[in-house]
N, C-alpha and C positions, 0 to 999 in steps of 0.2 A: 466525610471526604468522598468526592465522586470517584467512580471506578471505570477504567477503560481496559479493553482487550485490544492489543496491537499485534498484528501478524507481521512476519518479516522483520522482527524486532532485534535481531542479533547484530545488524549493521545497516549502513545506509540511511535511507529516509525513515525506516521503521525505528531504528535506534534513536535517531534525532527526534522523532515524534515522542518517543517515550521520555526522553530528556525534557522536552518542552512541557509535557503534561505533568511530570513530577514537579517541575519548577513552579507549575501553577497549582500544586497541591493535590494532585490526583494520586490514587493508588492505581497500579498498572499490572496487568498480567502480560508478560512478554512471551510471545509465541513465535517459534521458528522451527523449521523442519530439521535443521542441523545435520544434513546429510547431502552428499552429492547426488546428481542425477546423471546416469551414463549417457543420456541423450543430449546433454549439454557439454559444451567445450570448455567450460570454466568451472572453478570450484565454488560451491555454495558455502553458506556460513557453517561454522562449527559449534559444537556444544560449548567449547571454551569461550568463543566470542559471545554467545548468549549469556553465559554466566558472568563474563566480564562486565557487560552492560548492567546486569542486575547488581553486581558488587559495587559498581560506580554509583548507582542510584540509591542503594541502601534500603532502609525499611519502607514497607509499603509497596515493594515490587517483588513479584514472584515469577518464576519461569515455568514454561510448559512446552515440551517438545511435541510438535504436531505438524503433520503435513496438511496444508490447506485443501488439498485434493480429496481429503477424507473427512466427510461431514461428521462422522462419529468422533474423530480426534478433536475437531473443533468444539463439538458438544461437550467434550470433557473439559476443555478450556473454560467454557461458559460455566459448567458445574463447579470448577475450581474457584472461579471468581465469586460465585454465589456462596460457596462454602467458606471461603477465607474472608470475604469482604461484605457479603450480605446483599449485594446489588450489582447491577451493571448499568452504567450511564452512557457509555460510548463504545463503539467498535470501529477500529481503523484497519482497513484491509490494505496493507502495504506490501505483502509478500508478492514477489514477481520475478520472472526470469525472462531472458531474451535468447533468441536463436535465429539464425539466418545466414546470409552470406552469398547465396546465389539466387536465381529467379525462383519464385515460390513453387513453380511446377516441378522443380528438381528437389524440393525439400523432403527429407525423410519423414515418414509417418511419426516416428518416435519423437523427433524434434518438434513437429507441429503439435503433437499431443501434449508435450511438456509445457509449451507456451500457453495453449488454450486452456488446458486443465488447471494450471497454476494461476494464470493471470485473470481468467474469467470464472471458471468453476470455483476457484478459491474464494472469489468475492461473493458468489452466490451462496457457497457453503457457510461463510461467516454470517451472512445475512439470515439465512434460514435457521441457523442454530442460536443466534444471539438476539435477533430482533424481538422475539417474544419477551425476553428479559428486559430489553429496552422499553418496550411498551408498558410492562408491569411496573417498572421503577422510574418512569420518565419524569414525573413531576412537571411535564410540559417542556423539558429541556434535554431529552435524550438525543443522541447523535449517531449517525452512521456516515463514515467518510471512507471513500475508496480512492486509492492512488491510481489514477489513470496515467496519462502522458500527453505531451504535445503530439505524440504519434497517434493519439485518439482524436486529434483535431485536423490532421493532415496526413497525406501519404508519405511514406519513407521508402526509398529503394532498398531492396534486399531484406526488408523486415515485414513482409506481408502478414505473417502470422501474428507478430507483435501488434501491427496496425489493427488487424481484425479483432484481437482480444481487447485492446484499449478502446477502440470505437465501441465495442459491445459493452464494456464496463460503463461508459457514459450513458448508453441507452438503458442499461440495467438500472443504474442509479436514478435516472429520470422516472422509470416505471416504478421503482421502489418508493420514491418520494410520493408519487401519485397514490400508490396503495396505502401508504402511511397516513396521508391526508391529515385529518384532525386528531390523530392518535398521540400527539405530543412528541413525535420523533421526526427529525429532519434527516435527509439523505443528500449528500453532495459528493462530487468528484473533484479531485485536485489534479491538475495537468502540469507536471514539471517539464521543464526543458532539460537540456544537458546538465546533469547534476553529478557531482563528484562521488560516484558510487561504483561498486564492482560491475553493475550492469553497464555503466558507461565505458568502463575498461573493456568489457566483452564486446560492446558495440564498436569500439575502436578497432578491435581485431577483425570484426566483420568487414569493416571498410578499409582494412589494411593501412591504418593510420599509425604513425610512429608513436603518437601519444594522444590520450583522450582530450588534452588541451586544444587539439586542432578543431574540436567541435565548437569552440568559442566563437568562431566567425558566424555561426548561425544566430547568435544573440546580438541584439542591438546594443546591449551594455558591454559587449566585447570580452566577456569572461564566462567561465563555467560557474554554475551555481553551487553553493554549499548546501548540504542536506538540511542544515538548520534553517535556511531561508524558506525551504518548502515546509518544514515543520511549524514555522510561525503561522502559516495559513491554516494548517491542520489544527493547530492549537486553538486558533480563533474559531474555526468551524465547530470545534467541540465545546465551545464556551456558550454561556447564555447570551452573549452579545450577538451571536449569529442567528438568533431565533427567527428572523424573518427571511432567512435564506434556505431554500431547499430546491432540489431538482436541478441544480446547476453544475456546470463544469468550469471551474475557475483555474486559469493558467497562472503558474509561477514559472515563467519561461524566459526571463530576461529579454522579452520582446520577440521571441522566436516566431510566434504565430501572428505578429502584428504586421507582417509584410509578406 
């Protein structure tokens, strides 16, 4: 069975991705920080949420508490996957946070750092700790997938740090794909639109909206996305069927960036 490491796996798109991969016959290491950040205005996932996902998915799924900002902690996740399952075939960088609210020149250093370190450095840390294993066990079908955002394709008011991080994730993935070249590993970014996750709820607070549902008007389909819809693309990108796709940024945004 193929093996994946998924960060941000306790809830949202990360948890949905784990569900999709398990349904496709993967073993999965679920990684999440499981602790709040005082620089952020909303609560992050809890250990109980991470364990609940693991319990739901059953055998072949293990958990690992790690902060993606710490490369050593992600290296431990990679070592755990190798020890338990003997290989790593895919890495999905789904961990992310959001902060904003005012003009970027008024943003606190701690909030800026929380976004850039988690959303960008976290992707780099996952790549530099897991890609060597992907290369070793690739069989020509290893995958690296990063969750970027529609905010990586266009500017968003009050979210300059998030914009910066997600644009950089797309650039990083393109460079990573070029470095991987013919080594049997592809690298791609997925760019969700407004998706029903805690980050969307936090974004609604940033814009003083009564409900995250108000973001639906940005989508030509007229509704918020479900995390499972994003996970469908991630699952495909992790599969052998996507072997000819690398260095891309693929939107799952309900048409948000189509106009």
